[in-house]
MOPAC internal coordinates of N, CA, C and O (Angstrom, degrees):
PM7 1SCF
backbone

  N    0.0000 0     0.00 0     0.00 0    0    0    0
  C    1.3884 1     0.00 0     0.00 0    1    0    0
  C    1.5292 1   109.16 1     0.00 0    2    1    0
  O    1.2310 1   119.64 1   -51.20 1    3    2    1
  N    1.3198 1   118.29 1   128.80 1    3    2    1
  C    1.4604 1   126.80 1  -176.71 1    5    3    2
  C    1.5217 1   110.54 1   -73.66 1    6    5    3
  O    1.2310 1   121.63 1   -25.45 1    7    6    5
  N    1.3269 1   114.49 1   154.55 1    7    6    5
  C    1.4816 1   118.69 1  -177.35 1    9    7    6
  C    1.5805 1   109.44 1   -59.57 1   10    9    7
  O    1.2310 1   119.69 1   149.72 1   11   10    9
  N    1.2746 1   118.19 1   -30.28 1   11   10    9
  C    1.5123 1   120.48 1   177.21 1   13   11   10
  C    1.4444 1   112.25 1   -72.54 1   14   13   11
  O    1.2310 1   117.96 1   166.92 1   15   14   13
  N    1.2326 1   121.50 1   -13.08 1   15   14   13
  C    1.4703 1   124.84 1  -177.03 1   17   15   14
  C    1.5369 1   114.89 1   -99.30 1   18   17   15
  O    1.2310 1   123.42 1   179.22 1   19   18   17
  N    1.3385 1   111.05 1    -0.78 1   19   18   17
  C    1.4923 1   120.93 1   174.26 1   21   19   18
  C    1.5100 1   107.24 1   -86.92 1   22   21   19
  O    1.2310 1   122.83 1   -22.04 1   23   22   21
  N    1.3062 1   112.18 1   157.96 1   23   22   21
  C    1.5367 1   123.00 1   174.03 1   25   23   22
  C    1.4054 1   114.51 1   -68.83 1   26   25   23
  O    1.2310 1   118.08 1   -26.46 1   27   26   25
  N    1.3421 1   121.26 1   153.54 1   27   26   25
  C    1.5146 1   119.88 1   170.61 1   29   27   26
  C    1.4659 1   115.13 1   -45.23 1   30   29   27
  O    1.2310 1   119.57 1   132.70 1   31   30   29
  N    1.3471 1   118.43 1   -47.30 1   31   30   29
  C    1.5360 1   119.61 1  -178.05 1   33   31   30
  C    1.5633 1   107.09 1   -64.37 1   34   33   31
  O    1.2310 1   115.12 1   134.88 1   35   34   33
  N    1.2740 1   126.86 1   -45.12 1   35   34   33
  C    1.4655 1   127.80 1   174.00 1   37   35   34
  C    1.4707 1   109.55 1   -52.47 1   38   37   35
  O    1.2310 1   119.10 1   129.71 1   39   38   37
  N    1.2744 1   119.32 1   -50.29 1   39   38   37
  C    1.6244 1   121.48 1  -178.93 1   41   39   38
  C    1.3867 1   108.34 1   -64.29 1   42   41   39
  O    1.2310 1   115.08 1   134.49 1   43   42   41
  N    1.3275 1   126.94 1   -45.51 1   43   42   41
  C    1.3795 1   129.57 1  -177.21 1   45   43   42
  C    1.5277 1   107.89 1   -60.53 1   46   45   43
  O    1.2310 1   119.16 1   136.94 1   47   46   45
  N    1.3482 1   119.20 1   -43.06 1   47   46   45
  C    1.4983 1   122.61 1  -179.49 1   49   47   46
  C    1.5494 1   109.31 1   -68.26 1   50   49   47
  O    1.2310 1   118.74 1   141.65 1   51   50   49
  N    1.3133 1   120.02 1   -38.35 1   51   50   49
  C    1.4935 1   118.32 1   175.53 1   53   51   50
  C    1.5837 1   106.94 1   -68.26 1   54   53   51
  O    1.2310 1   116.66 1   133.03 1   55   54   53
  N    1.3012 1   123.96 1   -46.97 1   55   54   53
  C    1.4108 1   128.94 1  -168.03 1   57   55   54
  C    1.5959 1   108.31 1   -75.23 1   58   57   55
  O    1.2310 1   113.49 1   150.73 1   59   58   57
  N    1.2606 1   129.92 1   -29.27 1   59   58   57
  C    1.4353 1   129.05 1  -169.84 1   61   59   58
  C    1.4607 1   106.03 1   -65.74 1   62   61   59
  O    1.2310 1   111.89 1   131.70 1   63   62   61
  N    1.2953 1   132.90 1   -48.30 1   63   62   61
  C    1.4513 1   125.66 1   179.79 1   65   63   62
  C    1.5606 1   112.53 1   -65.23 1   66   65   63
  O    1.2310 1   120.33 1   148.55 1   67   66   65
  N    1.2527 1   116.98 1   -31.45 1   67   66   65
  C    1.3795 1   124.37 1   179.72 1   69   67   66
  C    1.5126 1   111.63 1   -70.32 1   70   69   67
  O    1.2310 1   121.33 1   136.64 1   71   70   69
  N    1.3314 1   115.07 1   -43.36 1   71   70   69
  C    1.5192 1   123.97 1   173.30 1   73   71   70
  C    1.4869 1   109.49 1   -63.54 1   74   73   71
  O    1.2310 1   121.69 1   127.70 1   75   74   73
  N    1.2627 1   114.38 1   -52.30 1   75   74   73
  C    1.5989 1   117.07 1   173.59 1   77   75   74
  C    1.4976 1   113.07 1   -49.95 1   78   77   75
  O    1.2310 1   119.05 1   136.22 1   79   78   77
  N    1.2416 1   119.41 1   -43.78 1   79   78   77
  C    1.5861 1   118.48 1   175.86 1   81   79   78
  C    1.5243 1   114.48 1   -65.66 1   82   81   79
  O    1.2310 1   120.93 1   140.58 1   83   82   81
  N    1.2766 1   115.82 1   -39.42 1   83   82   81
  C    1.4695 1   126.14 1   176.88 1   85   83   82
  C    1.5759 1   107.78 1   -58.33 1   86   85   83
  O    1.2310 1   120.43 1   130.06 1   87   86   85
  N    1.3948 1   116.78 1   -49.94 1   87   86   85
  C    1.4371 1   121.01 1  -174.44 1   89   87   86
  C    1.4740 1   110.08 1   -71.63 1   90   89   87
  O    1.2310 1   119.97 1   140.52 1   91   90   89
  N    1.3217 1   117.66 1   -39.48 1   91   90   89
  C    1.5197 1   123.09 1   174.15 1   93   91   90
  C    1.4614 1   112.39 1   -61.61 1   94   93   91
  O    1.2310 1   120.54 1   135.21 1   95   94   93
  N    1.4355 1   116.57 1   -44.79 1   95   94   93
  C    1.4587 1   118.75 1  -173.03 1   97   95   94
  C    1.5186 1   103.67 1   -72.61 1   98   97   95
  O    1.2310 1   118.08 1   148.15 1   99   98   97
  N    1.3293 1   121.26 1   -31.85 1   99   98   97
  C    1.4852 1   120.95 1  -177.51 1  101   99   98
  C    1.5583 1   110.83 1   -68.83 1  102  101   99
  O    1.2310 1   123.23 1   139.43 1  103  102  101
  N    1.3800 1   111.42 1   -40.57 1  103  102  101
  C    1.4998 1   116.21 1  -179.35 1  105  103  102
  C    1.4616 1   109.83 1   -64.09 1  106  105  103
  O    1.2310 1   121.21 1   138.21 1  107  106  105
  N    1.3426 1   115.29 1   -41.79 1  107  106  105
  C    1.5839 1   120.05 1  -177.39 1  109  107  106
  C    1.4687 1   113.91 1   -87.84 1  110  109  107
  O    1.2310 1   118.82 1   179.04 1  111  110  109
  N    1.3125 1   119.85 1    -0.96 1  111  110  109
  C    1.4922 1   124.79 1   176.48 1  113  111  110
  C    1.5590 1   102.15 1    62.37 1  114  113  111
  O    1.2310 1   121.61 1  -137.06 1  115  114  113
  N    1.4066 1   114.52 1    42.94 1  115  114  113
  C    1.4730 1   112.23 1  -172.88 1  117  115  114
  C    1.6377 1   100.44 1  -113.27 1  118  117  115
  O    1.2310 1   124.64 1   -77.11 1  119  118  117
  N    1.3278 1   108.70 1   102.89 1  119  118  117
  C    1.5482 1   117.45 1  -177.50 1  121  119  118
  C    1.4805 1   111.08 1   -56.59 1  122  121  119
  O    1.2310 1   119.05 1   129.27 1  123  122  121
  N    1.3496 1   119.42 1   -50.73 1  123  122  121
  C    1.5520 1   122.01 1   175.31 1  125  123  122
  C    1.5826 1   114.47 1   -43.13 1  126  125  123
  O    1.2310 1   121.00 1   130.17 1  127  126  125
  N    1.2997 1   115.69 1   -49.83 1  127  126  125
  C    1.4351 1   122.85 1  -173.64 1  129  127  126
  C    1.5260 1   109.37 1   -72.01 1  130  129  127
  O    1.2310 1   122.83 1   133.64 1  131  130  129
  N    1.3776 1   112.18 1   -46.36 1  131  130  129
  C    1.4770 1   120.47 1  -179.04 1  133  131  130
  C    1.4825 1   109.61 1   -60.19 1  134  133  131
  O    1.2310 1   118.29 1   138.96 1  135  134  133
  N    1.2426 1   120.86 1   -41.04 1  135  134  133
  C    1.5228 1   123.54 1  -172.87 1  137  135  134
  C    1.5239 1   110.71 1   -95.07 1  138  137  135
  O    1.2310 1   118.22 1  -176.24 1  139  138  137
  N    1.1846 1   120.99 1     3.76 1  139  138  137
  C    1.4786 1   126.34 1  -173.06 1  141  139  138
  C    1.5294 1   114.57 1   -46.64 1  142  141  139
  O    1.2310 1   121.03 1   139.54 1  143  142  141
  N    1.2907 1   115.64 1   -40.46 1  143  142  141
  C    1.4711 1   120.03 1   178.20 1  145  143  142
  C    1.4598 1   121.35 1  -102.51 1  146  145  143
  O    1.2310 1   122.54 1  -172.97 1  147  146  145
  N    1.3622 1   112.74 1     7.03 1  147  146  145
  C    1.4528 1   113.60 1   178.92 1  149  147  146
  C    1.5495 1   114.67 1   -71.18 1  150  149  147
  O    1.2310 1   121.28 1   -17.13 1  151  150  149
  N    1.2476 1   115.16 1   162.87 1  151  150  149
  C    1.4145 1   120.76 1  -175.82 1  153  151  150
  C    1.6363 1   104.03 1   -76.66 1  154  153  151
  O    1.2310 1   121.27 1   -19.51 1  155  154  153
  N    1.3066 1   115.18 1   160.49 1  155  154  153
  C    1.4291 1   117.89 1   179.21 1  157  155  154
  C    1.5116 1   113.78 1   -55.11 1  158  157  155
  O    1.2310 1   121.08 1   144.06 1  159  158  157
  N    1.4100 1   115.54 1   -35.94 1  159  158  157
  C    1.4423 1   120.84 1   178.35 1  161  159  158
  C    1.5017 1   115.24 1   -61.78 1  162  161  159
  O    1.2310 1   121.95 1   132.76 1  163  162  161
  N    1.3753 1   113.88 1   -47.24 1  163  162  161
  C    1.4468 1   116.76 1   176.15 1  165  163  162
  C    1.3396 1   113.65 1   -66.62 1  166  165  163
  O    1.2310 1   118.60 1   137.09 1  167  166  165
  N    1.3452 1   120.27 1   -42.91 1  167  166  165
  C    1.3473 1   125.25 1  -179.13 1  169  167  166
  C    1.6087 1   117.69 1   -57.00 1  170  169  167
  O    1.2310 1   124.83 1   142.02 1  171  170  169
  N    1.3266 1   108.33 1   -37.98 1  171  170  169
  C    1.5045 1   116.39 1  -175.44 1  173  171  170
  C    1.5581 1   109.63 1   -90.18 1  174  173  171
  O    1.2310 1   118.02 1   177.57 1  175  174  173
  N    1.3388 1   121.37 1    -2.43 1  175  174  173
  C    1.4627 1   128.77 1  -176.79 1  177  175  174
  C    1.5439 1   104.65 1   -78.15 1  178  177  175
  O    1.2310 1   117.62 1   -74.39 1  179  178  177
  N    1.3309 1   122.14 1   105.61 1  179  178  177
  C    1.5256 1   118.84 1  -179.26 1  181  179  178
  C    1.5204 1   112.38 1   -64.53 1  182  181  179
  O    1.2310 1   119.74 1   153.80 1  183  182  181
  N    1.4156 1   118.10 1   -26.20 1  183  182  181
  C    1.4557 1   116.79 1  -179.88 1  185  183  182
  C    1.5728 1   107.29 1   -73.13 1  186  185  183
  O    1.2310 1   118.49 1   149.50 1  187  186  185
  N    1.2423 1   120.48 1   -30.50 1  187  186  185
  C    1.4961 1   121.71 1   179.21 1  189  187  186
  C    1.6036 1   107.95 1   -58.08 1  190  189  187
  O    1.2310 1   120.19 1   127.50 1  191  190  189
  N    1.3288 1   117.24 1   -52.50 1  191  190  189
  C    1.4278 1   123.08 1  -177.47 1  193  191  190
  C    1.5195 1   108.52 1   -65.89 1  194  193  191
  O    1.2310 1   118.84 1   140.47 1  195  194  193
  N    1.2263 1   119.82 1   -39.53 1  195  194  193
  C    1.4296 1   129.51 1  -176.61 1  197  195  194
  C    1.6349 1   103.21 1   -62.54 1  198  197  195
  O    1.2310 1   117.98 1   121.97 1  199  198  197
  N    1.2038 1   121.45 1   -58.03 1  199  198  197
  C    1.4016 1   129.07 1   177.45 1  201  199  198
  C    1.4589 1   117.46 1   -50.74 1  202  201  199
  O    1.2310 1   123.10 1   136.54 1  203  202  201
  N    1.3129 1   111.66 1   -43.46 1  203  202  201
  C    1.6274 1   119.64 1   176.24 1  205  203  202
  C    1.4460 1   105.79 1   -67.69 1  206  205  203
  O    1.2310 1   115.58 1   124.57 1  207  206  205
  N    1.3619 1   125.98 1   -55.43 1  207  206  205
  C    1.2488 1   125.00 1  -178.17 1  209  207  206
  C    1.5175 1   116.21 1   -58.49 1  210  209  207
  O    1.2310 1   121.99 1   149.92 1  211  210  209
  N    1.3164 1   113.80 1   -30.08 1  211  210  209
  C    1.5285 1   114.27 1   172.50 1  213  211  210
  C    1.5091 1   113.73 1   -61.52 1  214  213  211
  O    1.2310 1   123.42 1   133.22 1  215  214  213
  N    1.4212 1   111.05 1   -46.78 1  215  214  213
  C    1.4010 1   117.84 1   175.45 1  217  215  214
  C    1.5865 1   119.06 1   -51.78 1  218  217  215
  O    1.2310 1   126.83 1   133.78 1  219  218  217
  N    1.3276 1   104.46 1   -46.22 1  219  218  217
  C    1.5147 1   114.99 1   174.34 1  221  219  218
  C    1.4870 1   119.00 1   -56.56 1  222  221  219
  O    1.2310 1   124.88 1   142.33 1  223  222  221
  N    1.3459 1   108.23 1   -37.67 1  223  222  221
  C    1.5515 1   117.50 1  -179.14 1  225  223  222
  C    1.4906 1   109.73 1   -83.11 1  226  225  223
  O    1.2310 1   117.68 1   148.12 1  227  226  225
  N    1.3172 1   122.03 1   -31.88 1  227  226  225
  C    1.5218 1   116.44 1  -172.72 1  229  227  226
  C    1.5601 1   113.20 1  -107.20 1  230  229  227
  O    1.2310 1   120.55 1   169.09 1  231  230  229
  N    1.2749 1   116.55 1   -10.91 1  231  230  229
  C    1.5089 1   112.37 1  -177.95 1  233  231  230
  C    1.5447 1   104.31 1  -131.47 1  234  233  231
  O    1.2310 1   121.46 1   -61.24 1  235  234  233
  N    1.3879 1   114.81 1   118.76 1  235  234  233
  C    1.4284 1   121.09 1  -176.47 1  237  235  234
  C    1.5227 1   114.38 1   -65.04 1  238  237  235
  O    1.2310 1   123.01 1   154.05 1  239  238  237
  N    1.4372 1   111.84 1   -25.95 1  239  238  237
  C    1.5152 1   115.95 1   174.45 1  241  239  238
  C    1.4547 1   116.11 1   -50.75 1  242  241  239
  O    1.2310 1   119.02 1   140.66 1  243  242  241
  N    1.3718 1   119.47 1   -39.34 1  243  242  241
  C    1.4066 1   121.87 1  -172.96 1  245  243  242
  C    1.3612 1   113.33 1   -80.72 1  246  245  243
  O    1.2310 1   116.06 1   178.89 1  247  246  245
  N    1.2910 1   125.10 1    -1.11 1  247  246  245
  C    1.4968 1   131.47 1   176.97 1  249  247  246
  C    1.5116 1   111.20 1  -121.19 1  250  249  247
  O    1.2310 1   121.54 1  -165.40 1  251  250  249
  N    1.2578 1   114.67 1    14.60 1  251  250  249
  C    1.5178 1   123.85 1   178.63 1  253  251  250
  C    1.5183 1   115.50 1  -136.75 1  254  253  251
  O    1.2310 1   121.59 1  -155.04 1  255  254  253
  N    1.3180 1   114.56 1    24.96 1  255  254  253
  C    1.4771 1   118.63 1  -172.65 1  257  255  254
  C    1.5462 1   108.45 1   -66.80 1  258  257  255
  O    1.2310 1   118.50 1   -43.75 1  259  258  257
  N    1.3757 1   120.46 1   136.25 1  259  258  257
  C    1.4067 1   127.56 1   177.25 1  261  259  258
  C    1.4596 1   106.76 1   -77.10 1  262  261  259
  O    1.2310 1   123.51 1   -35.29 1  263  262  261
  N    1.4459 1   110.88 1   144.71 1  263  262  261
  C    1.4012 1   114.01 1   174.67 1  265  263  262
  C    1.6960 1   110.66 1   -74.72 1  266  265  263
  O    1.2310 1   123.07 1   157.04 1  267  266  265
  N    1.3731 1   111.71 1   -22.96 1  267  266  265
  C    1.4323 1   120.80 1   179.57 1  269  267  266
  C    1.6067 1   110.42 1   -69.32 1  270  269  267
  O    1.2310 1   119.96 1   -50.94 1  271  270  269
  N    1.2182 1   117.69 1   129.06 1  271  270  269
  C    1.4850 1   123.14 1   179.81 1  273  271  270
  C    1.4950 1   113.58 1  -150.54 1  274  273  271
  O    1.2310 1   121.35 1   -20.78 1  275  274  273
  N    1.2123 1   115.02 1   159.22 1  275  274  273
  C    1.3791 1   121.64 1  -176.97 1  277  275  274
  C    1.6129 1   104.13 1  -121.77 1  278  277  275
  O    1.2310 1   120.88 1   -70.93 1  279  278  277
  N    1.3447 1   115.93 1   109.07 1  279  278  277
  C    1.4566 1   121.77 1   179.94 1  281  279  278
  C    1.4866 1   109.29 1   -75.34 1  282  281  279
  O    1.2310 1   120.05 1   -47.12 1  283  282  281
  N    1.2779 1   117.51 1   132.88 1  283  282  281
  C    1.4781 1   125.04 1  -176.42 1  285  283  282
  C    1.4854 1   113.83 1  -105.82 1  286  285  283
  O    1.2310 1   118.98 1   131.77 1  287  286  285
  N    1.2049 1   119.56 1   -48.23 1  287  286  285
  C    1.5138 1   121.83 1  -174.17 1  289  287  286
  C    1.5981 1   115.49 1  -168.28 1  290  289  287
  O    1.2310 1   122.06 1   -16.43 1  291  290  289
  N    1.2718 1   113.67 1   163.57 1  291  290  289
  C    1.3550 1   120.07 1   168.34 1  293  291  290
  C    1.5354 1   111.88 1  -116.55 1  294  293  291
  O    1.2310 1   118.90 1   -50.42 1  295  294  293
  N    1.2654 1   119.71 1   129.58 1  295  294  293
  C    1.5292 1   117.48 1  -175.03 1  297  295  294
  C    1.4935 1   103.33 1  -120.95 1  298  297  295
  O    1.2310 1   121.62 1   -46.62 1  299  298  297
  N    1.3256 1   114.51 1   133.38 1  299  298  297
  C    1.4948 1   120.89 1   178.78 1  301  299  298
  C    1.5318 1   111.65 1  -110.14 1  302  301  299
  O    1.2310 1   122.06 1   -49.87 1  303  302  301
  N    1.3331 1   113.66 1   130.13 1  303  302  301
  C    1.3903 1   120.78 1   176.36 1  305  303  302
  C    1.5724 1   111.62 1  -138.79 1  306  305  303
  O    1.2310 1   120.60 1   -52.98 1  307  306  305
  N    1.2883 1   116.46 1   127.02 1  307  306  305
  C    1.4729 1   117.37 1  -175.25 1  309  307  306
  C    1.6768 1   109.19 1    48.48 1  310  309  307
  O    1.2310 1   122.78 1    59.57 1  311  310  309
  N    1.3065 1   112.28 1  -120.43 1  311  310  309
  C    1.4768 1   113.12 1   176.83 1  313  311  310
  C    1.5243 1   120.12 1  -106.30 1  314  313  311
  O    1.2310 1   123.41 1  -161.12 1  315  314  313
  N    1.2877 1   111.07 1    18.88 1  315  314  313
  C    1.3806 1   118.14 1   179.59 1  317  315  314
  C    1.6313 1   113.59 1  -112.51 1  318  317  315
  O    1.2310 1   121.43 1   -46.71 1  319  318  317
  N    1.2795 1   114.87 1   133.29 1  319  318  317
  C    1.4731 1   121.22 1   166.30 1  321  319  318
  C    1.4955 1   114.62 1   -99.55 1  322  321  319
  O    1.2310 1   121.50 1   -58.28 1  323  322  321
  N    1.2667 1   114.73 1   121.72 1  323  322  321
  C    1.5851 1   119.57 1   173.83 1  325  323  322
  C    1.5112 1   111.73 1  -100.68 1  326  325  323
  O    1.2310 1   122.69 1   -58.82 1  327  326  325
  N    1.3673 1   112.45 1   121.18 1  327  326  325
  C    1.4246 1   119.52 1   174.18 1  329  327  326
  C    1.4720 1   109.04 1   -98.34 1  330  329  327
  O    1.2310 1   122.07 1   -51.20 1  331  330  329
  N    1.3739 1   113.63 1   128.80 1  331  330  329
  C    1.5118 1   120.01 1  -167.25 1  333  331  330
  C    1.5385 1   106.90 1  -124.09 1  334  333  331
  O    1.2310 1   120.73 1   -46.59 1  335  334  333
  N    1.4032 1   116.21 1   133.41 1  335  334  333
  C    1.5127 1   120.03 1  -179.38 1  337  335  334
  C    1.5046 1   108.78 1  -149.34 1  338  337  335
  O    1.2310 1   123.06 1   -14.78 1  339  338  337
  N    1.3665 1   111.73 1   165.22 1  339  338  337
  C    1.4389 1   119.31 1   169.75 1  341  339  338
  C    1.4801 1   110.79 1   -80.00 1  342  341  339
  O    1.2310 1   117.76 1   -52.53 1  343  342  341
  N    1.2866 1   121.87 1   127.47 1  343  342  341
  C    1.4271 1   121.73 1   177.20 1  345  343  342
  C    1.5974 1   109.30 1  -120.12 1  346  345  343
  O    1.2310 1   123.79 1   -41.99 1  347  346  345
  N    1.2825 1   110.33 1   138.01 1  347  346  345
  C    1.5332 1   121.60 1   174.80 1  349  347  346
  C    1.3605 1   109.52 1  -123.13 1  350  349  347
  O    1.2310 1   123.45 1   -10.40 1  351  350  349
  N    1.4116 1   110.99 1   169.60 1  351  350  349
  C    1.4960 1   122.91 1  -179.29 1  353  351  350
  C    1.5226 1   108.77 1  -114.65 1  354  353  351
  O    1.2310 1   120.15 1   -25.46 1  355  354  353
  N    1.3800 1   117.32 1   154.54 1  355  354  353
  C    1.4743 1   119.58 1   175.37 1  357  355  354
  C    1.5485 1   106.74 1   -80.04 1  358  357  355
  O    1.2310 1   119.74 1   165.92 1  359  358  357
  N    1.3919 1   118.09 1   -14.08 1  359  358  357
  C    1.4402 1   121.24 1  -170.61 1  361  359  358
  C    1.5624 1   111.84 1  -122.49 1  362  361  359
  O    1.2310 1   118.72 1   146.58 1  363  362  361
  N    1.2421 1   120.06 1   -33.42 1  363  362  361
  C    1.4371 1   125.04 1  -173.92 1  365  363  362
  C    1.5230 1   110.32 1  -102.88 1  366  365  363
  O    1.2310 1   117.60 1   -46.00 1  367  366  365
  N    1.2510 1   122.18 1   134.00 1  367  366  365
  C    1.5121 1   128.55 1  -169.41 1  369  367  366
  C    1.5756 1   101.02 1   -85.03 1  370  369  367
  O    1.2310 1   125.11 1   -37.56 1  371  370  369
  N    1.3671 1   107.79 1   142.44 1  371  370  369
  C    1.5077 1   118.64 1   170.53 1  373  371  370
  C    1.5026 1   109.66 1   115.35 1  374  373  371
  O    1.2310 1   123.87 1   -12.36 1  375  374  373
  N    1.3588 1   110.18 1   167.64 1  375  374  373
  C    1.5334 1   121.13 1  -175.84 1  377  375  374
  C    1.5241 1   101.90 1  -111.30 1  378  377  375
  O    1.2310 1   120.99 1   -37.70 1  379  378  377
  N    1.3616 1   115.72 1   142.30 1  379  378  377
  C    1.4832 1   126.29 1   179.22 1  381  379  378
  C    1.4779 1   108.32 1  -127.57 1  382  381  379
  O    1.2310 1   121.63 1   -27.97 1  383  382  381
  N    1.2421 1   114.49 1   152.03 1  383  382  381
  C    1.5378 1   122.42 1   177.18 1  385  383  382
  C    1.5034 1   107.61 1   -97.44 1  386  385  383
  O    1.2310 1   120.50 1   -61.03 1  387  386  385
  N    1.3707 1   116.65 1   118.97 1  387  386  385
  C    1.4376 1   122.83 1  -178.32 1  389  387  386
  C    1.4485 1   106.98 1  -110.04 1  390  389  387
  O    1.2310 1   122.01 1   -36.59 1  391  390  389
  N    1.3653 1   113.75 1   143.41 1  391  390  389
  C    1.5834 1   117.38 1  -179.48 1  393  391  390
  C    1.5329 1   103.51 1  -138.97 1  394  393  391
  O    1.2310 1   124.04 1   -44.79 1  395  394  393
  N    1.2971 1   109.85 1   135.21 1  395  394  393
  C    1.4928 1   120.16 1  -178.66 1  397  395  394
  C    1.5183 1   104.26 1  -125.26 1  398  397  395
  O    1.2310 1   121.21 1   -49.85 1  399  398  397
  N    1.3854 1   115.28 1   130.15 1  399  398  397
  C    1.4073 1   120.19 1  -173.86 1  401  399  398
  C    1.5735 1   109.84 1  -107.10 1  402  401  399
  O    1.2310 1   119.52 1   -49.40 1  403  402  401
  N    1.2382 1   118.52 1   130.60 1  403  402  401
  C    1.4842 1   120.62 1  -179.28 1  405  403  402
  C    1.5833 1   113.59 1  -121.53 1  406  405  403
  O    1.2310 1   119.27 1   -42.10 1  407  406  405
  N    1.2538 1   118.99 1   137.90 1  407  406  405
  C    1.3775 1   122.32 1   178.72 1  409  407  406
  C    1.4734 1   112.58 1  -144.37 1  410  409  407
  O    1.2310 1   117.82 1   -35.54 1  411  410  409
  N    1.3530 1   121.77 1   144.46 1  411  410  409
  C    1.4530 1   125.13 1   177.82 1  413  411  410
  C    1.5231 1   110.00 1   -77.15 1  414  413  411
  O    1.2310 1   119.99 1   -56.86 1  415  414  413
  N    1.3215 1   117.63 1   123.14 1  415  414  413
  C    1.5864 1   118.94 1   178.33 1  417  415  414
  C    1.3509 1    96.57 1  -131.71 1  418  417  415
  O    1.2310 1   122.39 1   -54.62 1  419  418  417
  N    1.5106 1   113.03 1   125.38 1  419  418  417
  C    1.4644 1   119.01 1   167.70 1  421  419  418
  C    1.6272 1   111.54 1    54.32 1  422  421  419
  O    1.2310 1   122.81 1  -142.09 1  423  422  421
  N    1.3466 1   112.21 1    37.91 1  423  422  421
  C    1.4178 1   123.07 1   173.71 1  425  423  422
  C    1.5736 1   111.46 1    69.59 1  426  425  423
  O    1.2310 1   119.66 1  -158.55 1  427  426  425
  N    1.2363 1   118.26 1    21.45 1  427  426  425
  C    1.4535 1   133.83 1   179.82 1  429  427  426
  C    1.5515 1   114.25 1  -122.67 1  430  429  427
  O    1.2310 1   119.01 1   -50.50 1  431  430  429
  N    1.3344 1   119.49 1   129.50 1  431  430  429
  C    1.4738 1   115.69 1   176.47 1  433  431  430
  C    1.4851 1   106.26 1   -86.78 1  434  433  431
  O    1.2310 1   123.63 1   -53.23 1  435  434  433
  N    1.3669 1   110.64 1   126.77 1  435  434  433
  C    1.5052 1   119.86 1  -171.58 1  437  435  434
  C    1.5111 1   106.82 1  -125.73 1  438  437  435
  O    1.2310 1   118.75 1   -27.11 1  439  438  437
  N    1.3038 1   119.99 1   152.89 1  439  438  437
  C    1.3863 1   127.52 1   169.76 1  441  439  438
  C    1.5419 1   114.25 1   -76.16 1  442  441  439
  O    1.2310 1   119.15 1   -55.50 1  443  442  441
  N    1.2485 1   119.23 1   124.50 1  443  442  441
  C    1.4874 1   120.19 1   178.78 1  445  443  442
  C    1.5536 1   109.87 1  -117.83 1  446  445  443
  O    1.2310 1   120.87 1  -162.99 1  447  446  445
  N    1.3958 1   115.94 1    17.01 1  447  446  445
  C    1.4070 1   118.90 1   175.81 1  449  447  446
  C    1.4414 1   114.79 1   162.51 1  450  449  447
  O    1.2310 1   120.70 1   -35.59 1  451  450  449
  N    1.2353 1   116.26 1   144.41 1  451  450  449
  C    1.5752 1   123.18 1  -175.81 1  453  451  450
  C    1.4872 1   103.11 1  -141.78 1  454  453  451
  O    1.2310 1   117.14 1   -61.32 1  455  454  453
  N    1.3706 1   123.05 1   118.68 1  455  454  453
  C    1.3386 1   123.07 1   177.11 1  457  455  454
  C    1.5173 1   115.03 1  -132.49 1  458  457  455
  O    1.2310 1   117.92 1   -38.41 1  459  458  457
  N    1.2610 1   121.56 1   141.59 1  459  458  457
  C    1.5412 1   122.54 1   172.96 1  461  459  458
  C    1.4417 1   104.87 1  -121.42 1  462  461  459
  O    1.2310 1   121.64 1   -51.86 1  463  462  461
  N    1.4287 1   114.46 1   128.14 1  463  462  461
  C    1.4606 1   121.98 1   177.48 1  465  463  462
  C    1.4306 1   111.80 1  -116.94 1  466  465  463
  O    1.2310 1   120.10 1   180.00 1  467  466  465

C-alpha cells in the first residue's frame, strides 16, 4: 500500500515522529537529526544543507519552533502525501503554515520536502 492510499490518521501517525525529529533538529541546529528522513538525493545535496543552515543562522523562527501544532490536513498528489499544520515559534510572534512531504522510496517512507510559509 502506497503512502497516498493510507487514511489521514495513518499518515499522521507515520509523519508525527518524523516531524518531531525535524522540529527538534531545527531547534538544536542538528543537521543529522533534521535530515534523518530525507532521501539520499536531498541528504547529499550540499546546497540543501547550506540553505537550511543559513535559515538557522539568519532567522530565529527556525531555531525556536514550538512542539505544539495544529494539524490541518493531508493532501495527496500523485505519489506524495503532504501533511499541513499551523506552526508557531516560542520566540517569534505569529502563525505559519508548515508542509511536510512524504513519499515511499524503496519501501520506506521518506521526506521529500519541508516548507514553512
